[in-house]
N, C-alpha and C positions, 0 to 999 in steps of 0.2 A: 524207176530211179527217183529218189526223193531225199531231201535234206530236212530233218526235223529238229527243231530247237528243243533242247532238254534243259530245264532250269538246273543250276548246279549248286552244290553246297558252298557256303561262304569260305570254307577252307581250301577249296579248289582254286588256288591262285592262278593257275594256268588258264582257267576258263573265263578270264576277264572278257566281258562282252561289250557293254556300253560304258560302265563305270564301276567303282568299287562295290556298289550295292546291286548291280545287275550282272550276275555271272551266269553263264550257260555254256553248255557243250552242244555241238550239232552232230547228229548221227546221219551219215550219208549211207543210204541203203539201196542195194540193187536186189530185186526180187524176181524170181522166175515164176511167171504166172502159170506156166504149163505144169511145172513140178510142185508149185505151191510152197517154195522154200526160198529163203534169202540166199543169194549167191556171193555177194560181196558186201562188206560194210567197213566203214572207217569213222572215227570220231575226230572232230576238229574243234577249235575254238568256236564260240557262238557266232562269231562274225565270219566264219569260214566260207569261202566262195564256192557255191554249189557247181558253178560252171567249170571251175578248175578241177574239182574232184571228178566230175563227170568225164572230163577228157582222159583221166587216168583209168576210168572204168570201161571205156568204149571197146567193144570187141567186134570183129567182122561177122557178117551174116547174122546180125542181131538187130531187132527193132526195139527202140526205147520209147517208153511212154513217160512224159515229164509233165510237171506242173509249170506254171508260168514263172517260177522262181529261177 
């Protein structure tokens, strides 16, 4: 499970991250390492909270590997 910052086009007004010149979207991705496929994904604003998204992804009987973000 990881959240990756994706620089956004200037016309993507919803992707405001830091200010008018720094726009980005964040991809939150869950990947099944056994099957080698993504299992869930969502895109948020660049300053989207990874911990809040993780809570919506959590499933029973699953082990998650996370970075320190």
